[in-house]
KEKE-3310 file (N, C-alpha, C; in steps of 0.2 Angstrom, whole numbers, plus 5000, padded with zeros to 4 digits):
npx = (5495:5494:5480:5479:5486:5478:5466:5471:5472:5459:5450:5436:5433:5423:5423:5433:5440:5449:5460:5465:5475:5483:5475:5463:5460:5458:5446:5437:5438:5432:5419:5413:5411:5425:5434:5447:5464:5475:5490:5501:5517:5522:5514:5505:5501:5498:5507:5508:5512:5507:5494:5491:5494:5483:5472:5474:5471:5457:5442:5432:5439:5451:5452:5453:5462:5478:5489:5504:5513:5528:5543:5551:5564:5572:5577:5574:5562:5553:5552:5546:5534:5528:5528:5518:5507:5505:5498:5504:5518:5524:5538:5541:5548:5534:5525:5509:5509:5516:5508:5496:5501:5503:5491:5479:5466:5454:5450)
npy = (5239:5248:5250:5257:5269:5274:5276:5286:5296:5300:5291:5282:5267:5259:5260:5252:5237:5222:5211:5194:5187:5186:5178:5179:5192:5193:5186:5194:5206:5202:5199:5211:5229:5240:5255:5258:5250:5245:5237:5226:5221:5209:5196:5182:5167:5173:5185:5203:5208:5197:5199:5211:5208:5199:5208:5217:5210:5206:5211:5219:5223:5230:5243:5249:5259:5256:5254:5250:5245:5243:5235:5233:5240:5239:5243:5235:5228:5239:5243:5231:5231:5243:5239:5230:5237:5245:5259:5267:5268:5264:5265:5256:5260:5272:5287:5294:5306:5303:5294:5301:5311:5303:5296:5291:5294:5304:5298)
npz = (5110:5099:5099:5111:5108:5098:5106:5114:5105:5105:5098:5096:5105:5101:5087:5083:5078:5083:5077:5082:5076:5060:5051:5057:5056:5042:5041:5048:5040:5029:5033:5038:5035:5033:5036:5036:5038:5050:5053:5060:5055:5060:5064:5071:5062:5050:5041:5042:5030:5021:5024:5019:5005:5002:5005:4995:4984:4984:4978:4985:4996:4992:4991:5003:5014:5019:5033:5038:5053:5060:5066:5056:5047:5037:5021:5010:5015:5017:5004:4998:5005:4999:4986:4986:4989:5000:5009:5019:5030:5046:5057:5072:5087:5090:5092:5097:5090:5078:5072:5070:5061:5050:5046:5034:5032:5042:5058)
capx = (5498:5491:5474:5480:5488:5472:5462:5475:5470:5452:5446:5431:5434:5418:5424:5439:5440:5456:5461:5469:5480:5482:5469:5457:5459:5455:5439:5434:5438:5427:5412:5410:5414:5430:5436:5455:5467:5481:5492:5508:5520:5524:5508:5505:5497:5498:5510:5505:5513:5503:5487:5491:5493:5476:5468:5475:5468:5450:5439:5428:5444:5457:5451:5454:5469:5482:5494:5509:5517:5532:5550:5555:5566:5576:5575:5570:5556:5549:5551:5542:5527:5526:5526:5512:5502:5504:5497:5509:5522:5527:5542:5541:5543:5532:5521:5503:5510:5518:5502:5492:5503:5503:5485:5477:5459:5453:5447)
capy = (5245:5252:5253:5262:5275:5277:5279:5293:5301:5301:5287:5278:5260:5255:5260:5248:5229:5220:5204:5191:5185:5188:5175:5182:5199:5192:5184:5200:5210:5199:5199:5218:5235:5244:5261:5259:5245:5246:5231:5225:5216:5202:5193:5174:5163:5177:5191:5209:5208:5193:5202:5216:5205:5197:5214:5221:5206:5205:5217:5222:5226:5233:5251:5251:5262:5251:5257:5245:5247:5237:5236:5231:5246:5238:5246:5230:5227:5245:5243:5226:5233:5248:5236:5226:5242:5248:5266:5271:5263:5268:5260:5256:5263:5278:5290:5296:5311:5300:5290:5306:5314:5298:5293:5293:5297:5305:5293)
capz = (5110:5094:5102:5117:5105:5095:5112:5116:5100:5105:5093:5100:5104:5097:5080:5081:5079:5083:5075:5086:5072:5053:5048:5060:5052:5035:5042:5050:5035:5024:5036:5039:5031:5037:5032:5037:5041:5053:5054:5062:5050:5063:5067:5070:5057:5043:5043:5040:5023:5018:5025:5014:4998:5002:5005:4988:4978:4985:4975:4990:5001:4989:4991:5010:5015:5024:5036:5041:5058:5061:5067:5050:5045:5031:5015:5006:5018:5015:4996:4997:5007:4994:4980:4987:4989:5007:5009:5023:5034:5052:5060:5079:5091:5087:5096:5094:5085:5072:5069:5068:5055:5045:5044:5028:5033:5049:5062)
cpx = (5495:5484:5474:5482:5482:5467:5465:5473:5462:5447:5442:5432:5429:5419:5430:5437:5447:5456:5466:5475:5478:5476:5463:5455:5456:5448:5435:5433:5432:5420:5409:5414:5419:5433:5444:5458:5474:5484:5499:5511:5521:5517:5508:5500:5497:5501:5506:5506:5508:5496:5486:5490:5486:5471:5468:5472:5460:5447:5435:5433:5449:5457:5453:5461:5472:5488:5498:5513:5521:5539:5554:5557:5571:5573:5571:5563:5551:5547:5546:5535:5524:5524:5520:5506:5500:5503:5502:5512:5525:5532:5542:5548:5541:5527:5514:5504:5512:5512:5497:5494:5503:5497:5483:5470:5458:5449:5440)
cpy = (5250:5255:5258:5269:5278:5280:5286:5298:5302:5297:5283:5271:5256:5255:5256:5241:5227:5213:5201:5189:5187:5185:5177:5189:5198:5190:5190:5205:5208:5199:5206:5223:5239:5249:5261:5252:5247:5239:5231:5220:5209:5200:5185:5172:5166:5183:5197:5210:5203:5195:5207:5213:5202:5203:5217:5216:5205:5212:5221:5225:5230:5240:5253:5253:5257:5254:5251:5248:5241:5239:5235:5238:5245:5240:5241:5228:5233:5244:5237:5228:5238:5244:5232:5231:5245:5256:5270:5266:5267:5263:5261:5257:5270:5281:5292:5301:5309:5297:5296:5310:5309:5294:5296:5296:5299:5300:5296)
cpz = (5105:5096:5107:5114:5102:5100:5114:5111:5100:5100:5098:5099:5101:5090:5078:5082:5079:5081:5079:5082:5064:5050:5051:5057:5046:5036:5044:5044:5029:5027:5038:5035:5036:5033:5032:5040:5044:5055:5056:5057:5053:5067:5066:5065:5050:5045:5040:5032:5019:5019:5019:5007:4997:5001:4997:4982:4979:4983:4981:4996:4998:4990:4998:5011:5021:5026:5040:5047:5060:5064:5061:5047:5039:5025:5010:5009:5016:5008:4995:4999:5002:4988:4980:4988:4996:5006:5013:5027:5040:5055:5068:5082:5088:5093:5093:5089:5078:5068:5067:5062:5049:5043:5038:5028:5040:5052:5064)
residu = (ILE:ILE:ILE:ARG:VAL:LEU:LEU:ASP:MET:ASN:VAL:GLN:GLN:ARG:ASN:MET:THR:GLU:GLY:ILE:HIS:GLY:LYS:ASP:ALA:VAL:ASP:LYS:LEU:LYS:ALA:ALA:LYS:TYR:ASP:TYR:ILE:ILE:SER:ASP:TRP:HIS:MET:PRO:ARG:LEU:THR:GLY:LEU:ASP:LEU:LEU:LYS:ILE:VAL:ARG:THR:VAL:PRO:GLY:LEU:ARG:HIS:ILE:PRO:PHE:LEU:MET:ILE:THR:VAL:GLU:SER:GLU:LYS:ASP:SER:ILE:LEU:GLN:ALA:ILE:GLN:GLU:GLY:VAL:ASP:ASN:TYR:ILE:ILE:LYS:PRO:PHE:SER:SER:ASN:VAL:LEU:GLU:LYS:ASN:LYS:ILE:ASN:PRO:PHE)
# end
């Protein structure tokens, strides 16, 4: 769904890489250079929050802006993501307008 929204925003698909699960995302992040991370909180094998924690501890990755997209709307969940260093947080469902307004860097 997120890729579809990005395509609606005219982001070139060749500029995106999708992780199958959280551990796959870590492997891809360590293997290539990325300018921006968009992650769902709920992923198999490694949650988006766990991915965020890893990203923020790896020197070559910690500078990458991180956007969390999730159904987690509880105040404690949002605060936990902020404490771990998330750059922005969008609650599902959302529209491309919401994503456009909340992006950190232009795509």
